[in-house]
C-alpha positions in Angstrom: 0.0 0.0 0.0 1.3 3.4 -0.9 2.5 5.8 1.9 0.7 8.5 -0.1 -2.7 7.4 1.1 -3.6 7.8 4.8 -6.7 6.1 6.1 -8.6 7.9 8.8 -9.1 6.3 12.2 -12.6 6.1 13.7 -12.1 8.9 16.3 -12.6 10.7 18.6 -9.2 12.1 18.8 -6.7 12.6 16.0 -8.1 10.8 13.0 -5.3 11.7 10.5 -1.8 13.1 11.2 0.6 14.1 8.4 4.0 15.7 9.2 6.9 16.6 7.0 8.7 13.7 8.6 5.9 11.2 7.8 5.3 12.5 4.3 9.0 12.9 3.4 8.7 16.5 2.4 9.7 19.9 3.9 6.8 22.3 4.5 3.3 21.1 5.1 1.7 19.5 8.2 -1.9 18.4 8.2 -4.3 16.7 10.7 -8.0 16.0 11.2 -9.2 16.0 14.8 -12.5 14.9 16.2 -13.7 16.1 19.6 -16.7 15.1 21.7 -18.8 17.8 23.4 -16.8 19.4 26.2 -13.4 18.1 25.0 -10.6 20.5 24.0 -7.5 20.6 21.9 -4.6 22.9 22.5 -1.8 23.7 20.1 1.2 26.1 19.8 3.5 25.9 16.8 6.7 27.9 16.9 7.8 29.2 13.5 4.5 27.9 11.8 1.4 29.7 10.6 -1.7 27.6 11.2 -5.2 27.4 9.7 -8.2 25.6 11.3 -11.1 24.6 9.1 -14.3 23.2 10.7 -15.8 20.1 9.1 -18.8 19.5 11.3 -20.2 20.5 14.6 -19.5 23.6 16.7 -16.7 24.9 18.9 -15.2 27.9 20.6 -11.8 28.6 19.1 -9.3 30.8 20.9 -6.2 32.1 19.0 -4.1 34.3 21.3 -6.4 37.0 22.7 -9.1 36.4 20.0 -12.1 34.1 20.5 -14.4 32.9 17.7 -17.3 30.5 17.4 -16.9 28.1 14.5 -19.7 25.8 13.3 -20.6 23.9 10.3 -23.5 21.4 9.6 -21.6 19.6 6.9 -19.0 20.3 4.2 -21.7 19.6 1.7 -24.0 22.2 3.1 -22.0 25.2 4.2 -18.8 27.1 3.4 -16.4 27.4 6.4 -15.1 30.2 8.5 -11.4 29.6 8.7 -9.3 30.6 11.8 -5.7 31.7 11.1 -3.0 31.7 13.8 0.5 33.3 13.3 3.6 31.5 14.5 4.0 31.0 18.3 0.3 31.8 19.0 -1.5 29.6 21.6 -4.5 27.8 20.1 -7.4 26.2 22.0 -10.4 24.5 20.5 -13.2 23.7 22.9 -16.1 21.6 21.5 -19.5 23.1 22.2 -21.0 20.0 20.6 -19.3 17.1 18.8 -16.8 18.9 16.5 -14.5 17.8 13.8 -11.9 20.0 12.2 -8.9 20.1 9.9 -5.7 21.8 11.1 -2.6 22.5 9.0 0.5 24.6 9.2 3.6 25.7 7.3 6.8 27.6 8.1 6.2 31.4 8.5 7.8 34.5 9.9 4.7 36.1 11.5 3.8 38.7 9.0 0.0 38.5 9.5 -2.1 38.7 12.7 -4.6 36.2 14.0 -7.8 36.4 11.9 -11.1 34.8 11.1 -11.8 34.5 7.4 -15.5 34.6 6.5 -17.2 32.8 3.5 -18.2 36.2 2.0 -14.5 37.0 1.6 -13.8 33.7 -0.3 -13.7 33.5 -4.1 -15.9 30.8 -5.6 -15.7 29.6 -9.2 -16.9 26.9 -11.5 -14.2 25.3 -13.6 -14.0 22.9 -16.5 -16.9 21.3 -18.3 -18.1 18.0 -19.6 -16.9 15.2 -17.4 -14.5 17.6 -15.5 -17.1 20.1 -14.2 -16.5 21.2 -10.6 -16.7 24.1 -8.1 -13.6 25.5 -6.5 -13.8 27.7 -3.3 -10.7 29.6 -2.4 -11.1 29.4 1.3 -7.5 30.7 2.1 -5.9 31.7 -1.2 -4.8 35.1 -2.6 -6.0 37.8 -2.2 -6.7 36.4 1.3 -3.4 36.9 3.2 -1.1 34.1 4.4 2.6 33.5 4.1 2.8 30.0 2.6 -0.6 28.3 3.3 -3.1 27.9 0.4 -6.5 26.2 1.0 -9.2 25.2 -1.4 -12.4 23.3 -1.1 -13.7 21.5 -4.2 -17.1 20.1 -5.1 -17.1 17.4 -7.8 -20.4 15.8 -9.0 -20.6 12.1 -9.0 -18.8 10.4 -11.9 -16.8 13.6 -12.6 -13.1 14.4 -12.7 -11.2 17.2 -10.9 -7.8 18.4 -11.9 -8.2 18.0 -15.6 -6.2 18.8 -17.6 -3.7 17.2 -15.1 -1.3 19.6 -13.5 1.9 19.5 -11.4 3.6 21.8 -8.9 6.7 19.9 -7.9 9.4 22.2 -9.1 9.9 20.3 -12.4 10.0 22.1 -15.8 9.5 25.5 -14.3 6.5 24.5 -12.1 6.3 26.0 -8.6 7.1 23.7 -5.7 4.1 23.0 -3.5 3.3 20.1 -1.2 -0.4 19.1 -1.1 -2.9 17.0 0.8 -6.4 16.0 -0.3 -9.0 15.2 2.4 -11.9 13.4 0.7 -15.5 13.3 1.8 -18.2 11.5 -0.2 -22.0 11.8 -0.4 -23.3 9.1 0.1 -20.3 8.1 2.2 -20.2 4.5 1.0 -18.7 5.5 -2.4 -15.0 5.9 -3.3 -12.7 8.2 -5.2 -9.6 7.5 -7.2 -6.5 9.8 -7.2 -3.5 9.5 -9.5 0.0 10.9 -9.0 2.5 10.4 -11.8 5.8 11.7 -13.0 6.6 10.2 -16.4 10.2 11.3 -16.4 10.8 9.2 -13.3 8.6 6.2 -14.2 6.6 7.1 -11.1 2.9 6.2 -11.3 0.4 5.5 -8.5 -3.4 5.2 -8.3 -4.8 5.7 -4.8 -8.3 4.3 -3.9 -9.7 6.7 -1.3 -12.8 6.2 0.8 -14.7 8.8 2.9 -12.3 10.7 5.2 -9.1 9.3 3.7 -6.3 11.7 2.8 -4.2 11.5 -0.4 -0.7 13.1 -0.5 0.8 14.7 -3.6 4.6 14.1 -3.3 5.4 14.9 -6.9 4.2 14.7 -10.5 0.9 15.4 -12.3 -2.3 14.6 -10.4 -6.0 14.3 -10.9 -9.0 12.7 -9.1 -12.3 11.2 -10.0 -15.5 10.4 -8.1 -17.3 7.1 -8.5 -20.7 7.3 -10.3 -22.8 6.9 -7.2 -21.3 9.5 -4.8 -20.6 13.2 -5.0 -17.0 14.2 -4.0 -15.7 16.9 -1.8 -12.1 17.5 -1.0 -10.2 20.0 1.1 -6.7 20.9 -0.2 -4.0 22.2 2.0 -0.9 23.4 0.1 2.4 24.9 1.1 5.8 25.2 -0.4 8.3 27.7 -1.8 5.7 30.3 -2.8 5.3 33.2 -0.3 2.7 35.9 0.1 1.4 37.2 -3.3 3.6 34.6 -5.1 0.9 32.1 -4.0 -1.1 33.1 -7.1 1.5 31.3 -9.3 -0.3 28.7 -11.4 0.7 25.1 -11.7 2.0 23.5 -15.0 -0.5 21.5 -17.0 0.1 18.3 -19.0 0.4 19.5 -22.6 -1.0 16.3 -24.0 -4.4 17.1 -22.5 -4.8 20.9 -22.5 -6.7 20.8 -25.8 -9.9 19.8 -24.1 -9.9 23.2 -22.2 -10.7 24.9 -25.5 -13.8 22.8 -26.1 -15.1 20.5 -23.4 -17.6 18.9 -25.8 -15.0 18.2 -28.6 -15.3 14.6 -29.9 -18.0 13.8 -27.4 -19.8 10.5 -28.2 -23.5 10.0 -28.6 -24.5 6.5 -27.7 -24.9 4.0 -29.3 -21.6 4.5 -31.1 -22.3 1.4 -33.4 -25.5 -0.3 -34.2 -26.0 -4.0 -35.1 
């Protein structure tokens, strides 16, 4: 089994934990934590900026001297408020009801203060077409300020691809270097998603079979994901790497063999039956 697919534990507690050491990379840490009502989680990360994204339930979140209420019925029903903590700032999450959240961090100098980002500030767009039609919410991406962290939430209809044309951001052929995690949620939850990472110049090629709450890592190469025909797919991306501040707008590099479809998503589309007896 690939080390680039992390299965979530049942919880409560830490359901997923990814560190630079466990992932074999340099910048990004990511975890999913589930608390029962009344439980708390404390954190303090020196030299790291941190973002907290609610997944379900409600909690009181304290970041330094700031206190916010975070709640979310479901990732499929609401956009999140995102809590941001600069390096060395004490964090406390107190579950008002059962509460599950994602928390991730990356090296930072402390340029930006503690802040709560609201859905109204977040850019939302529909990308692609045909069998690669999806919604991308920029929940912590430029112009929203952070030093290295970049966060997206993506909604993919059942049987549909995301990340097409395939792209890469691993520092190869002029691409920016960014590390990335994909937290998958499925509706209904009994479905599955498939995620592919591949770097043709290295002979590296892996296909990861992800179930609800699993996390896929992108260590290198091109990548894309697809939902099975019976479940809609959501994923939360945390990215961090060499891009800092406004440089976080730098786009990835796309696989040139497949970019033609972006000019006409209906080009060459079949009408069934293709052949008749």
